[in-house]
N, C-alpha and C positions, 0 to 999 in steps of 0.2 A: 506493500501500501507506500505510495507516494504521501510523501505533505507539504501539502506548498501554503507559503507563507499567505496572508494576509491582509496584511496593514507591516509597512516599510516601519521598522522600527524608530523611537526616537534618538536619535545623537545629530549633540550637541559643539557648535566649531570651535577653539580652545579658545578663540576672541567673549562669547555667552558662554562659555566654563566659568572665565579667567571677571566674567565679566560676575557671576556670580558667586563666586566668593571671594573675589573679594582682593587672589593674586594677579602676577601679570604673567599674558601669554607666552611665552618663554621662560614663567617657570614650570609654566602646567606642560611643555612637551620638555619641559627635563626629564620632571619625573616619567614624562608617559612611556622615554627615554628605559629609565633607572626602573622599568617595572612597578613604578610605584601609583601606579593610574593605571585600570581599561584602562586600555581607547582600540584603536580602528588606521585606517589611510582607505584613502578612497583612491583612483586611479593616476589624478592628478598628484598625488604624495599630499591631501591633505586628512590631516590627524582629521577626529569626533570621539567625542565622546559619549558611553550612556550616564543619563539623568545622574546619578551614580555617584557621579563623580567630584558632587558636591559635594558634599559628604566627606566622602573615599580624602578630596581632600583635604579640606579641615580635621583630621585624625593621621595624615601626616605631616599638619604643623602643626597639631602638637606633638607629637612625635618631636619635630626635631627644635625647636623653643623652648617647652616645658618641660624637655628632655637633654635638650644638646646632643641627640646622639646622630649620629651625620647619615646620606642616604644609603649604607651596607647597613648599620647595624639596626633601621628604619626598615627595612627589605626584609629583616629578620624580624623582627617584629611582630610587623604586617602577615606574616607569612606564621610560628604560632600563637598568637591569634582572633587566626579564623582555622585551625588548629583546634584550638580551643572547644571553638565554634559549631564547630561542626564531635566536637567526640562531646561535650553536653546536650546536643543535640542528641546524641543518642543509645546514651542516658533518658535522659527524660522521655527516648520514646519505650527501651522498650521500662523502665519502672511505672510508662501508662498497663501495660501487660503482663505486669508480674500480680 
């Protein structure tokens, strides 16, 4: 069975994300290049971001300014936080069945 996308996903330009987050577009592009936020590239090479990028950028900024972490450490912390979220969801799911 084939799956068809019925609507185009909502994607934001770097400039729109910058306006919504209060960060410079170049900083957003840097975070995308470092893999700290999700992005996709169109045929012309422009970066596009999902709407969830704005809160993700706030999280990156809190780690950067609040804990003075470098970019590599931020990536590691984000990966660990995502893993913790998955494990907590698994525990909650298992508790419902016991």
